[in-house]
PDB file of N, CA, C, O and CB in Angstrom:
ATOM      1  N   MET A   1     108.855 137.757 152.490  1.00  0.00           N
ATOM      2  CA  MET A   1     108.358 138.453 153.668  1.00  0.00           C
ATOM      3  C   MET A   1     107.542 137.491 154.526  1.00  0.00           C
ATOM      4  O   MET A   1     106.730 136.725 154.007  1.00  0.00           O
ATOM      5  CB  MET A   1     107.509 139.679 153.265  1.00  0.00           C
ATOM      6  N   MET A   2     107.756 137.531 155.820  1.00  0.00           N
ATOM      7  CA  MET A   2     107.032 136.639 156.716  1.00  0.00           C
ATOM      8  C   MET A   2     105.646 137.172 157.019  1.00  0.00           C
ATOM      9  O   MET A   2     105.424 138.381 157.093  1.00  0.00           O
ATOM     10  CB  MET A   2     107.806 136.438 158.007  1.00  0.00           C
ATOM     11  N   SER A   3     104.732 136.253 157.191  1.00  0.00           N
ATOM     12  CA  SER A   3     103.369 136.610 157.557  1.00  0.00           C
ATOM     13  C   SER A   3     103.325 137.056 159.011  1.00  0.00           C
ATOM     14  O   SER A   3     104.123 136.602 159.830  1.00  0.00           O
ATOM     15  CB  SER A   3     102.412 135.427 157.325  1.00  0.00           C
ATOM     16  N   ALA A   4     102.395 137.943 159.328  1.00  0.00           N
ATOM     17  CA  ALA A   4     102.247 138.409 160.708  1.00  0.00           C
ATOM     18  C   ALA A   4     101.636 137.337 161.593  1.00  0.00           C
ATOM     19  O   ALA A   4     101.841 137.341 162.806  1.00  0.00           O
ATOM     20  CB  ALA A   4     101.392 139.669 160.756  1.00  0.00           C
ATOM     21  N   SER A   5     100.883 136.415 160.993  1.00  0.00           N
ATOM     22  CA  SER A   5     100.263 135.355 161.788  1.00  0.00           C
ATOM     23  C   SER A   5     101.144 134.114 161.770  1.00  0.00           C
ATOM     24  O   SER A   5     101.795 133.832 160.764  1.00  0.00           O
ATOM     25  CB  SER A   5      98.847 135.023 161.257  1.00  0.00           C
ATOM     26  N   PRO A   6     101.171 133.375 162.867  1.00  0.00           N
ATOM     27  CA  PRO A   6     102.002 132.174 162.917  1.00  0.00           C
ATOM     28  C   PRO A   6     101.507 131.111 161.940  1.00  0.00           C
ATOM     29  O   PRO A   6     100.321 131.060 161.613  1.00  0.00           O
ATOM     30  CB  PRO A   6     102.026 131.608 164.336  1.00  0.00           C
ATOM     31  N   THR A   7     102.418 130.274 161.482  1.00  0.00           N
ATOM     32  CA  THR A   7     102.032 129.216 160.554  1.00  0.00           C
ATOM     33  C   THR A   7     101.165 128.186 161.260  1.00  0.00           C
ATOM     34  O   THR A   7     101.130 128.112 162.488  1.00  0.00           O
ATOM     35  CB  THR A   7     103.273 128.544 159.948  1.00  0.00           C
ATOM     36  N   LEU A   8     100.484 127.414 160.475  1.00  0.00           N
ATOM     37  CA  LEU A   8      99.629 126.363 161.011  1.00  0.00           C
ATOM     38  C   LEU A   8     100.446 125.369 161.838  1.00  0.00           C
ATOM     39  O   LEU A   8      99.993 124.915 162.889  1.00  0.00           O
ATOM     40  CB  LEU A   8      98.899 125.636 159.874  1.00  0.00           C
ATOM     41  N   GLN A   9     101.639 125.035 161.368  1.00  0.00           N
ATOM     42  CA  GLN A   9     102.501 124.106 162.095  1.00  0.00           C
ATOM     43  C   GLN A   9     102.832 124.667 163.481  1.00  0.00           C
ATOM     44  O   GLN A   9     102.806 123.929 164.466  1.00  0.00           O
ATOM     45  CB  GLN A   9     103.800 123.832 161.298  1.00  0.00           C
ATOM     46  N   ILE A  10     103.135 125.937 163.566  1.00  0.00           N
ATOM     47  CA  ILE A  10     103.451 126.561 164.855  1.00  0.00           C
ATOM     48  C   ILE A  10     102.222 126.596 165.752  1.00  0.00           C
ATOM     49  O   ILE A  10     102.316 126.298 166.943  1.00  0.00           O
ATOM     50  CB  ILE A  10     103.995 127.986 164.648  1.00  0.00           C
ATOM     51  N   ARG A  11     101.080 126.954 165.199  1.00  0.00           N
ATOM     52  CA  ARG A  11      99.847 127.005 166.014  1.00  0.00           C
ATOM     53  C   ARG A  11      99.473 125.631 166.540  1.00  0.00           C
ATOM     54  O   ARG A  11      99.069 125.498 167.695  1.00  0.00           O
ATOM     55  CB  ARG A  11      98.682 127.577 165.194  1.00  0.00           C
ATOM     56  N   ALA A  12      99.603 124.598 165.697  1.00  0.00           N
ATOM     57  CA  ALA A  12      99.274 123.240 166.131  1.00  0.00           C
ATOM     58  C   ALA A  12     100.268 122.770 167.193  1.00  0.00           C
ATOM     59  O   ALA A  12      99.871 122.160 168.185  1.00  0.00           O
ATOM     60  CB  ALA A  12      99.272 122.268 164.926  1.00  0.00           C
ATOM     61  N   GLY A  13     101.548 123.048 166.992  1.00  0.00           N
ATOM     62  CA  GLY A  13     102.556 122.686 167.978  1.00  0.00           C
ATOM     63  C   GLY A  13     102.333 123.400 169.299  1.00  0.00           C
ATOM     64  O   GLY A  13     102.497 122.810 170.367  1.00  0.00           O
ATOM     65  N   ASP A  14     101.956 124.674 169.226  1.00  0.00           N
ATOM     66  CA  ASP A  14     101.664 125.442 170.440  1.00  0.00           C
ATOM     67  C   ASP A  14     100.482 124.847 171.195  1.00  0.00           C
ATOM     68  O   ASP A  14     100.493 124.782 172.424  1.00  0.00           O
ATOM     69  CB  ASP A  14     101.378 126.908 170.091  1.00  0.00           C
ATOM     70  N   ALA A  15      99.465 124.414 170.460  1.00  0.00           N
ATOM     71  CA  ALA A  15      98.287 123.812 171.100  1.00  0.00           C
ATOM     72  C   ALA A  15      98.696 122.572 171.888  1.00  0.00           C
ATOM     73  O   ALA A  15      98.211 122.357 172.999  1.00  0.00           O
ATOM     74  CB  ALA A  15      97.211 123.447 170.042  1.00  0.00           C
ATOM     75  N   LEU A  16      99.581 121.759 171.327  1.00  0.00           N
ATOM     76  CA  LEU A  16     100.040 120.565 172.033  1.00  0.00           C
ATOM     77  C   LEU A  16     100.919 120.939 173.232  1.00  0.00           C
ATOM     78  O   LEU A  16     100.781 120.357 174.308  1.00  0.00           O
ATOM     79  CB  LEU A  16     100.815 119.644 171.074  1.00  0.00           C
ATOM     80  N   ARG A  17     101.810 121.898 173.046  1.00  0.00           N
ATOM     81  CA  ARG A  17     102.708 122.293 174.137  1.00  0.00           C
ATOM     82  C   ARG A  17     101.971 122.941 175.304  1.00  0.00           C
ATOM     83  O   ARG A  17     102.469 122.934 176.429  1.00  0.00           O
ATOM     84  CB  ARG A  17     103.760 123.246 173.618  1.00  0.00           C
ATOM     85  N   GLN A  18     100.804 123.494 175.050  1.00  0.00           N
ATOM     86  CA  GLN A  18     100.021 124.125 176.114  1.00  0.00           C
ATOM     87  C   GLN A  18      99.092 123.133 176.812  1.00  0.00           C
ATOM     88  O   GLN A  18      98.356 123.510 177.723  1.00  0.00           O
ATOM     89  CB  GLN A  18      99.207 125.276 175.547  1.00  0.00           C
ATOM     90  N   SER A  19      99.122 121.891 176.396  1.00  0.00           N
ATOM     91  CA  SER A  19      98.280 120.863 177.009  1.00  0.00           C
ATOM     92  C   SER A  19      98.712 120.613 178.453  1.00  0.00           C
ATOM     93  O   SER A  19      99.902 120.658 178.765  1.00  0.00           O
ATOM     94  CB  SER A  19      98.344 119.551 176.196  1.00  0.00           C
ATOM     95  N   PRO A  20      97.744 120.351 179.330  1.00  0.00           N
ATOM     96  CA  PRO A  20      98.105 119.987 180.701  1.00  0.00           C
ATOM     97  C   PRO A  20      98.648 118.556 180.805  1.00  0.00           C
ATOM     98  O   PRO A  20      99.071 118.132 181.881  1.00  0.00           O
ATOM     99  CB  PRO A  20      96.894 120.141 181.609  1.00  0.00           C
ATOM    100  N   ILE A  21      98.638 117.823 179.706  1.00  0.00           N
ATOM    101  CA  ILE A  21      99.089 116.429 179.704  1.00  0.00           C
ATOM    102  C   ILE A  21     100.519 116.362 179.160  1.00  0.00           C
ATOM    103  O   ILE A  21     100.742 116.639 177.981  1.00  0.00           O
ATOM    104  CB  ILE A  21      98.129 115.532 178.854  1.00  0.00           C
ATOM    105  N   PRO A  22     101.484 115.999 180.001  1.00  0.00           N
ATOM    106  CA  PRO A  22     102.893 116.007 179.590  1.00  0.00           C
ATOM    107  C   PRO A  22     103.186 115.211 178.309  1.00  0.00           C
ATOM    108  O   PRO A  22     104.006 115.639 177.497  1.00  0.00           O
ATOM    109  CB  PRO A  22     103.730 115.460 180.703  1.00  0.00           C
ATOM    110  N   ALA A  23     102.535 114.074 178.124  1.00  0.00           N
ATOM    111  CA  ALA A  23     102.798 113.244 176.935  1.00  0.00           C
ATOM    112  C   ALA A  23     102.464 113.990 175.641  1.00  0.00           C
ATOM    113  O   ALA A  23     103.140 113.792 174.631  1.00  0.00           O
ATOM    114  CB  ALA A  23     101.986 111.939 177.006  1.00  0.00           C
ATOM    115  N   LEU A  24     101.453 114.829 175.651  1.00  0.00           N
ATOM    116  CA  LEU A  24     101.074 115.574 174.450  1.00  0.00           C
ATOM    117  C   LEU A  24     102.073 116.684 174.153  1.00  0.00           C
ATOM    118  O   LEU A  24     102.263 117.047 172.992  1.00  0.00           O
ATOM    119  CB  LEU A  24      99.670 116.161 174.606  1.00  0.00           C
ATOM    120  N   ARG A  25     102.704 117.220 175.168  1.00  0.00           N
ATOM    121  CA  ARG A  25     103.667 118.302 174.973  1.00  0.00           C
ATOM    122  C   ARG A  25     104.933 117.811 174.281  1.00  0.00           C
ATOM    123  O   ARG A  25     105.715 118.622 173.783  1.00  0.00           O
ATOM    124  CB  ARG A  25     104.022 118.937 176.310  1.00  0.00           C
ATOM    125  N   LYS A  26     105.150 116.490 174.239  1.00  0.00           N
ATOM    126  CA  LYS A  26     106.345 115.924 173.604  1.00  0.00           C
ATOM    127  C   LYS A  26     106.138 115.592 172.129  1.00  0.00           C
ATOM    128  O   LYS A  26     107.097 115.255 171.436  1.00  0.00           O
ATOM    129  CB  LYS A  26     106.772 114.678 174.340  1.00  0.00           C
ATOM    130  N   LEU A  27     104.912 115.680 171.644  1.00  0.00           N
ATOM    131  CA  LEU A  27     104.624 115.349 170.251  1.00  0.00           C
ATOM    132  C   LEU A  27     105.067 116.476 169.329  1.00  0.00           C
ATOM    133  O   LEU A  27     105.213 117.620 169.758  1.00  0.00           O
ATOM    134  CB  LEU A  27     103.128 115.067 170.062  1.00  0.00           C
ATOM    135  N   SER A  28     105.279 116.145 168.067  1.00  0.00           N
ATOM    136  CA  SER A  28     105.658 117.169 167.093  1.00  0.00           C
ATOM    137  C   SER A  28     104.659 117.209 165.948  1.00  0.00           C
ATOM    138  O   SER A  28     103.862 116.292 165.754  1.00  0.00           O
ATOM    139  CB  SER A  28     107.073 116.909 166.555  1.00  0.00           C
ATOM    140  N   VAL A  29     104.728 118.294 165.200  1.00  0.00           N
ATOM    141  CA  VAL A  29     103.790 118.522 164.105  1.00  0.00           C
ATOM    142  C   VAL A  29     104.573 118.903 162.856  1.00  0.00           C
ATOM    143  O   VAL A  29     105.497 119.715 162.916  1.00  0.00           O
ATOM    144  CB  VAL A  29     102.756 119.629 164.471  1.00  0.00           C
ATOM    145  N   GLU A  30     104.201 118.314 161.730  1.00  0.00           N
ATOM    146  CA  GLU A  30     104.737 118.704 160.430  1.00  0.00           C
ATOM    147  C   GLU A  30     103.584 119.157 159.560  1.00  0.00           C
ATOM    148  O   GLU A  30     102.432 118.793 159.796  1.00  0.00           O
ATOM    149  CB  GLU A  30     105.519 117.535 159.758  1.00  0.00           C
ATOM    150  N   GLU A  31     103.902 119.955 158.551  1.00  0.00           N
ATOM    151  CA  GLU A  31     102.865 120.517 157.683  1.00  0.00           C
ATOM    152  C   GLU A  31     103.310 120.417 156.234  1.00  0.00           C
ATOM    153  O   GLU A  31     104.469 120.676 155.911  1.00  0.00           O
ATOM    154  CB  GLU A  31     102.560 121.991 158.058  1.00  0.00           C
ATOM    155  N   SER A  32     102.378 120.040 155.359  1.00  0.00           N
ATOM    156  CA  SER A  32     102.616 120.112 153.923  1.00  0.00           C
ATOM    157  C   SER A  32     101.505 120.970 153.338  1.00  0.00           C
ATOM    158  O   SER A  32     100.763 121.613 154.079  1.00  0.00           O
ATOM    159  CB  SER A  32     102.657 118.678 153.257  1.00  0.00           C
ATOM    160  N   ASP A  33     101.387 120.986 152.035  1.00  0.00           N
ATOM    161  CA  ASP A  33     100.400 121.869 151.399  1.00  0.00           C
ATOM    162  C   ASP A  33      98.979 121.663 151.903  1.00  0.00           C
ATOM    163  O   ASP A  33      98.257 122.633 152.131  1.00  0.00           O
ATOM    164  CB  ASP A  33     100.424 121.666 149.915  1.00  0.00           C
ATOM    165  N   SER A  34      98.573 120.419 152.079  1.00  0.00           N
ATOM    166  CA  SER A  34      97.184 120.182 152.470  1.00  0.00           C
ATOM    167  C   SER A  34      97.021 119.259 153.666  1.00  0.00           C
ATOM    168  O   SER A  34      95.898 118.923 154.042  1.00  0.00           O
ATOM    169  CB  SER A  34      96.438 119.615 151.321  1.00  0.00           C
ATOM    170  N   VAL A  35      98.141 118.842 154.272  1.00  0.00           N
ATOM    171  CA  VAL A  35      98.079 117.861 155.351  1.00  0.00           C
ATOM    172  C   VAL A  35      98.894 118.334 156.556  1.00  0.00           C
ATOM    173  O   VAL A  35      99.990 118.879 156.415  1.00  0.00           O
ATOM    174  CB  VAL A  35      98.589 116.492 154.863  1.00  0.00           C
ATOM    175  N   VAL A  36      98.332 118.112 157.733  1.00  0.00           N
ATOM    176  CA  VAL A  36      99.043 118.337 158.985  1.00  0.00           C
ATOM    177  C   VAL A  36      99.275 116.966 159.604  1.00  0.00           C
ATOM    178  O   VAL A  36      98.348 116.162 159.701  1.00  0.00           O
ATOM    179  CB  VAL A  36      98.240 119.294 159.960  1.00  0.00           C
ATOM    180  N   ILE A  37     100.518 116.694 160.027  1.00  0.00           N
ATOM    181  CA  ILE A  37     100.887 115.381 160.541  1.00  0.00           C
ATOM    182  C   ILE A  37     101.342 115.511 161.991  1.00  0.00           C
ATOM    183  O   ILE A  37     102.211 116.325 162.304  1.00  0.00           O
ATOM    184  CB  ILE A  37     101.998 114.740 159.674  1.00  0.00           C
ATOM    185  N   ILE A  38     100.746 114.699 162.881  1.00  0.00           N
ATOM    186  CA  ILE A  38     101.187 114.632 164.275  1.00  0.00           C
ATOM    187  C   ILE A  38     102.113 113.424 164.390  1.00  0.00           C
ATOM    188  O   ILE A  38     101.783 112.332 163.927  1.00  0.00           O
ATOM    189  CB  ILE A  38      99.960 114.524 165.279  1.00  0.00           C
ATOM    190  N   LEU A  39     103.270 113.627 165.008  1.00  0.00           N
ATOM    191  CA  LEU A  39     104.270 112.567 165.146  1.00  0.00           C
ATOM    192  C   LEU A  39     104.697 112.408 166.600  1.00  0.00           C
ATOM    193  O   LEU A  39     104.650 113.363 167.376  1.00  0.00           O
ATOM    194  CB  LEU A  39     105.494 112.864 164.266  1.00  0.00           C
ATOM    195  N   GLY A  40     105.108 111.213 166.961  1.00  0.00           N
ATOM    196  CA  GLY A  40     105.608 110.944 168.305  1.00  0.00           C
ATOM    197  C   GLY A  40     104.993 109.672 168.835  1.00  0.00           C
ATOM    198  O   GLY A  40     104.447 108.865 168.082  1.00  0.00           O
ATOM    199  N   SER A  41     105.090 109.499 170.150  1.00  0.00           N
ATOM    200  CA  SER A  41     104.498 108.312 170.756  1.00  0.00           C
ATOM    201  C   SER A  41     103.884 108.641 172.108  1.00  0.00           C
ATOM    202  O   SER A  41     104.334 109.537 172.821  1.00  0.00           O
ATOM    203  CB  SER A  41     105.544 107.211 170.907  1.00  0.00           C
ATOM    204  N   VAL A  42     102.853 107.894 172.432  1.00  0.00           N
ATOM    205  CA  VAL A  42     102.145 108.014 173.710  1.00  0.00           C
ATOM    206  C   VAL A  42     101.881 106.597 174.215  1.00  0.00           C
ATOM    207  O   VAL A  42     102.130 105.629 173.497  1.00  0.00           O
ATOM    208  CB  VAL A  42     100.796 108.836 173.560  1.00  0.00           C
ATOM    209  N   ASN A  43     101.377 106.467 175.450  1.00  0.00           N
ATOM    210  CA  ASN A  43     101.184 105.122 175.995  1.00  0.00           C
ATOM    211  C   ASN A  43      99.736 104.636 175.996  1.00  0.00           C
ATOM    212  O   ASN A  43      99.427 103.622 176.622  1.00  0.00           O
ATOM    213  CB  ASN A  43     101.703 105.081 177.385  1.00  0.00           C
ATOM    214  N   SER A  44      98.835 105.356 175.293  1.00  0.00           N
ATOM    215  CA  SER A  44      97.456 104.863 175.189  1.00  0.00           C
ATOM    216  C   SER A  44      96.784 105.424 173.944  1.00  0.00           C
ATOM    217  O   SER A  44      97.155 106.483 173.438  1.00  0.00           O
ATOM    218  CB  SER A  44      96.644 105.238 176.446  1.00  0.00           C
ATOM    219  N   TYR A  45      95.787 104.686 173.465  1.00  0.00           N
ATOM    220  CA  TYR A  45      95.012 105.167 172.325  1.00  0.00           C
ATOM    221  C   TYR A  45      94.202 106.407 172.688  1.00  0.00           C
ATOM    222  O   TYR A  45      93.924 107.246 171.832  1.00  0.00           O
ATOM    223  CB  TYR A  45      94.083 104.069 171.816  1.00  0.00           C
ATOM    224  N   TYR A  46      93.830 106.519 173.949  1.00  0.00           N
ATOM    225  CA  TYR A  46      93.120 107.709 174.409  1.00  0.00           C
ATOM    226  C   TYR A  46      93.982 108.954 174.201  1.00  0.00           C
ATOM    227  O   TYR A  46      93.483 109.970 173.718  1.00  0.00           O
ATOM    228  CB  TYR A  46      92.728 107.567 175.896  1.00  0.00           C
ATOM    229  N   LEU A  47      95.261 108.891 174.557  1.00  0.00           N
ATOM    230  CA  LEU A  47      96.140 110.043 174.384  1.00  0.00           C
ATOM    231  C   LEU A  47      96.379 110.348 172.907  1.00  0.00           C
ATOM    232  O   LEU A  47      96.521 111.510 172.525  1.00  0.00           O
ATOM    233  CB  LEU A  47      97.472 109.799 175.088  1.00  0.00           C
ATOM    234  N   LYS A  48      96.423 109.305 172.078  1.00  0.00           N
ATOM    235  CA  LYS A  48      96.566 109.519 170.637  1.00  0.00           C
ATOM    236  C   LYS A  48      95.369 110.309 170.109  1.00  0.00           C
ATOM    237  O   LYS A  48      95.535 111.256 169.340  1.00  0.00           O
ATOM    238  CB  LYS A  48      96.697 108.164 169.889  1.00  0.00           C
ATOM    239  N   GLN A  49      94.180 109.922 170.517  1.00  0.00           N
ATOM    240  CA  GLN A  49      92.965 110.613 170.102  1.00  0.00           C
ATOM    241  C   GLN A  49      92.914 112.024 170.682  1.00  0.00           C
ATOM    242  O   GLN A  49      92.493 112.960 170.002  1.00  0.00           O
ATOM    243  CB  GLN A  49      91.729 109.819 170.531  1.00  0.00           C
ATOM    244  N   LEU A  50      93.338 112.177 171.921  1.00  0.00           N
ATOM    245  CA  LEU A  50      93.335 113.487 172.558  1.00  0.00           C
ATOM    246  C   LEU A  50      94.285 114.455 171.843  1.00  0.00           C
ATOM    247  O   LEU A  50      93.983 115.642 171.720  1.00  0.00           O
ATOM    248  CB  LEU A  50      93.725 113.356 174.034  1.00  0.00           C
ATOM    249  N   ALA A  51      95.417 113.956 171.377  1.00  0.00           N
ATOM    250  CA  ALA A  51      96.346 114.791 170.616  1.00  0.00           C
ATOM    251  C   ALA A  51      95.668 115.320 169.353  1.00  0.00           C
ATOM    252  O   ALA A  51      95.797 116.494 169.004  1.00  0.00           O
ATOM    253  CB  ALA A  51      97.621 113.994 170.250  1.00  0.00           C
ATOM    254  N   GLN A  52      94.958 114.447 168.693  1.00  0.00           N
ATOM    255  CA  GLN A  52      94.238 114.823 167.478  1.00  0.00           C
ATOM    256  C   GLN A  52      93.187 115.890 167.784  1.00  0.00           C
ATOM    257  O   GLN A  52      93.093 116.899 167.085  1.00  0.00           O
ATOM    258  CB  GLN A  52      93.574 113.586 166.840  1.00  0.00           C
ATOM    259  N   GLU A  53      92.413 115.661 168.818  1.00  0.00           N
ATOM    260  CA  GLU A  53      91.361 116.612 169.189  1.00  0.00           C
ATOM    261  C   GLU A  53      91.940 117.957 169.623  1.00  0.00           C
ATOM    262  O   GLU A  53      91.298 118.994 169.457  1.00  0.00           O
ATOM    263  CB  GLU A  53      90.500 116.032 170.311  1.00  0.00           C
ATOM    264  N   THR A  54      93.142 117.941 170.174  1.00  0.00           N
ATOM    265  CA  THR A  54      93.776 119.174 170.637  1.00  0.00           C
ATOM    266  C   THR A  54      94.110 120.111 169.485  1.00  0.00           C
ATOM    267  O   THR A  54      93.990 121.329 169.623  1.00  0.00           O
ATOM    268  CB  THR A  54      95.036 118.852 171.415  1.00  0.00           C
ATOM    269  N   ILE A  55      94.526 119.557 168.352  1.00  0.00           N
ATOM    270  CA  ILE A  55      94.905 120.451 167.252  1.00  0.00           C
ATOM    271  C   ILE A  55      93.811 120.657 166.205  1.00  0.00           C
ATOM    272  O   ILE A  55      93.970 121.485 165.309  1.00  0.00           O
ATOM    273  CB  ILE A  55      96.125 119.916 166.578  1.00  0.00           C
ATOM    274  N   MET A  56      92.717 119.926 166.303  1.00  0.00           N
ATOM    275  CA  MET A  56      91.628 120.082 165.333  1.00  0.00           C
ATOM    276  C   MET A  56      91.174 121.544 165.159  1.00  0.00           C
ATOM    277  O   MET A  56      90.929 121.964 164.028  1.00  0.00           O
ATOM    278  CB  MET A  56      90.445 119.234 165.762  1.00  0.00           C
ATOM    279  N   PRO A  57      91.056 122.322 166.231  1.00  0.00           N
ATOM    280  CA  PRO A  57      90.571 123.696 166.057  1.00  0.00           C
ATOM    281  C   PRO A  57      91.475 124.610 165.230  1.00  0.00           C
ATOM    282  O   PRO A  57      91.015 125.649 164.755  1.00  0.00           O
ATOM    283  CB  PRO A  57      90.376 124.309 167.388  1.00  0.00           C
ATOM    284  N   VAL A  58      92.739 124.255 165.046  1.00  0.00           N
ATOM    285  CA  VAL A  58      93.646 125.133 164.299  1.00  0.00           C
ATOM    286  C   VAL A  58      93.940 124.641 162.879  1.00  0.00           C
ATOM    287  O   VAL A  58      94.800 125.213 162.208  1.00  0.00           O
ATOM    288  CB  VAL A  58      94.943 125.276 165.053  1.00  0.00           C
ATOM    289  N   LEU A  59      93.261 123.610 162.407  1.00  0.00           N
ATOM    290  CA  LEU A  59      93.590 122.999 161.121  1.00  0.00           C
ATOM    291  C   LEU A  59      93.243 123.832 159.885  1.00  0.00           C
ATOM    292  O   LEU A  59      93.797 123.593 158.813  1.00  0.00           O
ATOM    293  CB  LEU A  59      92.901 121.704 161.021  1.00  0.00           C
ATOM    294  N   ASP A  60      92.362 124.776 160.011  1.00  0.00           N
ATOM    295  CA  ASP A  60      91.986 125.637 158.871  1.00  0.00           C
ATOM    296  C   ASP A  60      91.606 124.840 157.631  1.00  0.00           C
ATOM    297  O   ASP A  60      91.995 125.191 156.517  1.00  0.00           O
ATOM    298  CB  ASP A  60      93.130 126.575 158.527  1.00  0.00           C
ATOM    299  N   GLY A  61      90.845 123.769 157.826  1.00  0.00           N
ATOM    300  CA  GLY A  61      90.359 122.988 156.699  1.00  0.00           C
ATOM    301  C   GLY A  61      91.340 121.976 156.137  1.00  0.00           C
ATOM    302  O   GLY A  61      91.018 121.271 155.180  1.00  0.00           O
ATOM    303  N   ARG A  62      92.515 121.894 156.705  1.00  0.00           N
ATOM    304  CA  ARG A  62      93.496 120.925 156.203  1.00  0.00           C
ATOM    305  C   ARG A  62      93.208 119.536 156.753  1.00  0.00           C
ATOM    306  O   ARG A  62      92.594 119.385 157.809  1.00  0.00           O
ATOM    307  CB  ARG A  62      94.925 121.356 156.578  1.00  0.00           C
ATOM    308  N   GLN A  63      93.653 118.539 156.032  1.00  0.00           N
ATOM    309  CA  GLN A  63      93.496 117.150 156.454  1.00  0.00           C
ATOM    310  C   GLN A  63      94.492 116.850 157.565  1.00  0.00           C
ATOM    311  O   GLN A  63      95.607 117.372 157.557  1.00  0.00           O
ATOM    312  CB  GLN A  63      93.695 116.177 155.261  1.00  0.00           C
ATOM    313  N   LEU A  64      94.100 116.018 158.517  1.00  0.00           N
ATOM    314  CA  LEU A  64      94.972 115.635 159.617  1.00  0.00           C
ATOM    315  C   LEU A  64      95.398 114.182 159.441  1.00  0.00           C
ATOM    316  O   LEU A  64      94.572 113.308 159.178  1.00  0.00           O
ATOM    317  CB  LEU A  64      94.267 115.840 160.980  1.00  0.00           C
ATOM    318  N   LEU A  65      96.690 113.936 159.590  1.00  0.00           N
ATOM    319  CA  LEU A  65      97.223 112.584 159.554  1.00  0.00           C
ATOM    320  C   LEU A  65      97.855 112.335 160.926  1.00  0.00           C
ATOM    321  O   LEU A  65      98.852 112.962 161.282  1.00  0.00           O
ATOM    322  CB  LEU A  65      98.270 112.390 158.372  1.00  0.00           C
ATOM    323  N   ASN A  66      97.269 111.420 161.682  1.00  0.00           N
ATOM    324  CA  ASN A  66      97.732 111.140 163.030  1.00  0.00           C
ATOM    325  C   ASN A  66      98.690 109.944 162.988  1.00  0.00           C
ATOM    326  O   ASN A  66      98.263 108.791 162.922  1.00  0.00           O
ATOM    327  CB  ASN A  66      96.530 110.864 163.984  1.00  0.00           C
ATOM    328  N   ARG A  67      99.985 110.241 163.029  1.00  0.00           N
ATOM    329  CA  ARG A  67     101.014 109.201 162.989  1.00  0.00           C
ATOM    330  C   ARG A  67     101.627 108.968 164.365  1.00  0.00           C
ATOM    331  O   ARG A  67     102.776 108.542 164.481  1.00  0.00           O
ATOM    332  CB  ARG A  67     102.106 109.576 161.991  1.00  0.00           C
ATOM    333  N   VAL A  68     100.857 109.248 165.390  1.00  0.00           N
ATOM    334  CA  VAL A  68     101.319 109.007 166.758  1.00  0.00           C
ATOM    335  C   VAL A  68     101.268 107.504 167.022  1.00  0.00           C
ATOM    336  O   VAL A  68     100.255 106.854 166.761  1.00  0.00           O
ATOM    337  CB  VAL A  68     100.449 109.794 167.803  1.00  0.00           C
ATOM    338  N   SER A  69     102.352 106.965 167.536  1.00  0.00           N
ATOM    339  CA  SER A  69     102.433 105.544 167.877  1.00  0.00           C
ATOM    340  C   SER A  69     102.003 105.339 169.313  1.00  0.00           C
ATOM    341  O   SER A  69     102.281 106.166 170.181  1.00  0.00           O
ATOM    342  CB  SER A  69     103.859 105.000 167.660  1.00  0.00           C
ATOM    343  N   VAL A  70     101.321 104.228 169.559  1.00  0.00           N
ATOM    344  CA  VAL A  70     100.962 103.853 170.920  1.00  0.00           C
ATOM    345  C   VAL A  70     101.947 102.787 171.360  1.00  0.00           C
ATOM    346  O   VAL A  70     102.008 101.696 170.793  1.00  0.00           O
ATOM    347  CB  VAL A  70      99.476 103.343 171.017  1.00  0.00           C
ATOM    348  N   VAL A  71     102.719 103.128 172.385  1.00  0.00           N
ATOM    349  CA  VAL A  71     103.766 102.235 172.893  1.00  0.00           C
ATOM    350  C   VAL A  71     103.453 101.931 174.356  1.00  0.00           C
ATOM    351  O   VAL A  71     103.472 102.824 175.203  1.00  0.00           O
ATOM    352  CB  VAL A  71     105.202 102.878 172.738  1.00  0.00           C
ATOM    353  N   ARG A  72     103.176 100.704 174.634  1.00  0.00           N
ATOM    354  CA  ARG A  72     102.862 100.301 176.015  1.00  0.00           C
ATOM    355  C   ARG A  72     104.150 100.044 176.782  1.00  0.00           C
ATOM    356  O   ARG A  72     105.136  99.555 176.231  1.00  0.00           O
ATOM    357  CB  ARG A  72     101.961  99.033 176.035  1.00  0.00           C
ATOM    358  N   GLY A  73     104.120 100.384 178.065  1.00  0.00           N
ATOM    359  CA  GLY A  73     105.258 100.041 178.903  1.00  0.00           C
ATOM    360  C   GLY A  73     105.976 101.196 179.339  1.00  0.00           C
ATOM    361  O   GLY A  73     106.967 101.071 180.057  1.00  0.00           O
TER     362      GLY A  73
END
């Protein structure tokens, strides 16, 4: 039976997709038992950090692994 509340992965992905910054809306999120992983690439370390800060409020105590790559150019 499915839960009435969205999964953490969906909530974190929604937080990124609702960002006013287009680069953050392209990132993806994966979830395991105790870790949430942000994946994708952005063009600055500031955006990498901003992606992390965007999903922090929905982590529910889980560890965050930021695997966003910074690609210049």
